[in-house]
C-alpha positions, 0 to 999 in steps of 0.5 A, spaced: 500 500 500 502 506 498 503 511 504 501 518 504 505 523 501 510 528 505 506 534 508 511 538 505 510 535 498 502 537 499 502 544 502 508 548 500 509 550 492 516 551 489 516 559 489 521 558 483 515 555 479 511 561 480 516 566 478 518 563 471 517 567 465 516 565 458 523 564 455 520 562 448 515 559 444 513 552 442 510 551 435 507 545 433 503 543 427 499 536 428 499 533 421 496 527 421 494 520 425 494 513 422 491 506 424 487 509 430 483 503 433 476 504 432 471 506 437 464 507 433 459 501 432 460 502 425 468 501 425 469 508 424 471 514 429 471 522 429 478 523 432 481 530 434 487 532 438 488 535 445 494 539 446 497 542 453 504 544 455 506 541 462 506 546 468 501 550 464 495 553 467 491 555 461 486 550 458 488 545 453 488 546 445 484 542 440 484 540 433 478 540 429 474 534 429 475 529 423 469 525 422 468 517 420 475 516 419 481 512 422 486 516 418 485 523 419 489 529 416 489 536 420 495 540 418 493 545 424 498 549 427 498 551 435 503 555 439 505 554 446 509 558 452 515 555 454 518 557 461 523 551 462 525 547 456 529 542 460 523 540 464 517 542 460 513 537 455 507 537 450 502 532 452 498 530 447 492 525 446 487 523 441 480 523 443 474 520 439 468 525 439 461 523 441 455 528 440 452 525 447 456 523 453 464 523 454 469 523 449 473 516 449 481 517 449 484 513 443 491 514 445 496 519 448 504 521 448 508 526 450 514 531 447 520 533 451 522 540 449 529 537 451 529 533 445 528 538 440 534 543 437 532 550 438 530 553 432 530 547 428 523 544 425 523 536 427 518 531 424 516 526 430 512 520 429 509 517 435 506 511 437 499 512 441 499 509 448 494 507 453 498 511 458 505 514 460 506 508 465 512 504 462 509 498 466 502 499 463 501 492 459 496 495 455 501 499 452 503 493 448 496 493 444 497 498 437 493 504 437 496 507 431 500 513 431 501 521 430 505 525 426 507 532 428 512 538 426 515 541 432 520 547 433 522 550 439 524 558 438 527 561 444 526 568 445 532 573 443 536 577 448 532 583 446 525 579 446 527 577 453 528 584 455 521 586 454 515 584 458 512 578 453 506 577 458 503 570 459 501 566 453 504 564 446 500 568 442 502 575 445 496 580 444 495 588 445 493 590 452 486 593 452 485 601 451 485 606 456 478 606 459 476 599 459 473 597 466 478 595 471 479 587 471 475 586 465 478 587 458 476 587 450 474 581 446 476 582 439 473 577 434 476 577 427 472 574 422 477 571 417 473 567 411 469 561 410 469 555 405 463 550 402 457 555 403 451 553 400 444 556 400 438 553 397 436 560 393 442 564 393 449 564 396 451 572 398 454 570 405 455 575 411 456 574 418 452 576 424 456 575 431 452 576 437 455 576 444 451 578 450 445 581 447 450 585 442 450 584 435 455 586 429 455 583 422 460 583 416 459 586 409 455 581 404 459 578 399 456 576 392 455 570 389 461 566 392 461 559 397 468 561 399 468 568 402 473 572 405 472 578 410 478 579 414 473 584 419 475 585 426 469 587 431 470 589 439 466 587 445 468 591 452 467 586 458 466 588 465 470 581 467 473 575 463 468 572 459 470 565 461 463 562 462 460 566 456 459 563 448 459 567 442 454 566 437 456 566 430 451 565 424 452 566 416 447 568 412 445 569 405 441 575 402 438 576 395 442 581 391 435 584 389 429 584 393 425 578 392 419 575 395 420 568 394 427 568 397 429 572 403 434 572 408 436 565 409 441 561 414 447 558 411 449 555 418 452 557 425 456 555 431 457 557 438 464 558 441 465 558 448 470 563 450 474 560 456 480 557 451 480 564 448 481 568 455 486 563 458 490 562 451 489 570 450 488 568 442 485 562 438 485 562 431 480 556 429 476 553 423 469 551 425 464 546 422 458 550 421 451 547 424 446 546 419 451 546 413 453 540 409 460 542 409 461 549 410 466 551 415 468 558 418 475 561 421 474 565 427 480 568 431 479 571 438 483 575 442 482 577 449 486 583 451 485 584 459 485 591 462 
């Protein structure tokens, strides 16, 4: 039987960890996975990847979900703050997305920063394991593999001299006049792909946050619009429990009785990741659309 840990291990925090400041950024591209173990009844899975840096208190980052495949392709990029390249590691796990209930973990592994050569991109092919316990007999069963590209970029001397703040995605501070303890939520609508309307496809985006609505310009006759428009919402406090409603609409080019405004799909985005990571930039599958996707960048600029 295992004994209780020593009191010092429980009650005293290592003060050096609390004082650590960022010394670099880890760039990660999640390329693909292959030969994943099936989780669904029909022999397929809906995999996505969660990534988190050890000793990091912000929420994990996630790839998009790839539906009905055991060999998903992502090619999605992420950035993480590095405070101690000798001890920190990237923890990554592949999950099978479920519409209802708990998402099943399909496998896991880690990348130690000490194994990376600074400023050099390294391609890694990792076997997915049941757990990181080297004595776990379940690790002998094949669970597939995942391919990553990783590069650790240390800050230069002039960058270290600046206060780089927390979070690998460094953003501006909120402007003067922002409520103390709150901040500015910045929403950047980049583009969308594979939109399709029943009567017309002249897309524009409406954003709703806490009862306030804003919208982009309308782009005529395209399924792949590019907006690159930025919107600001002033917040009294960090909106960690709030959601952003993003909906794509199409409006006819001319006044039409039988073909008025119609929805091309929507997504509700939780803001906890954006607040914790200071910036997210992801593509989302539009609910109510066959294949439509939209790219939304969120920045949290604290006061």
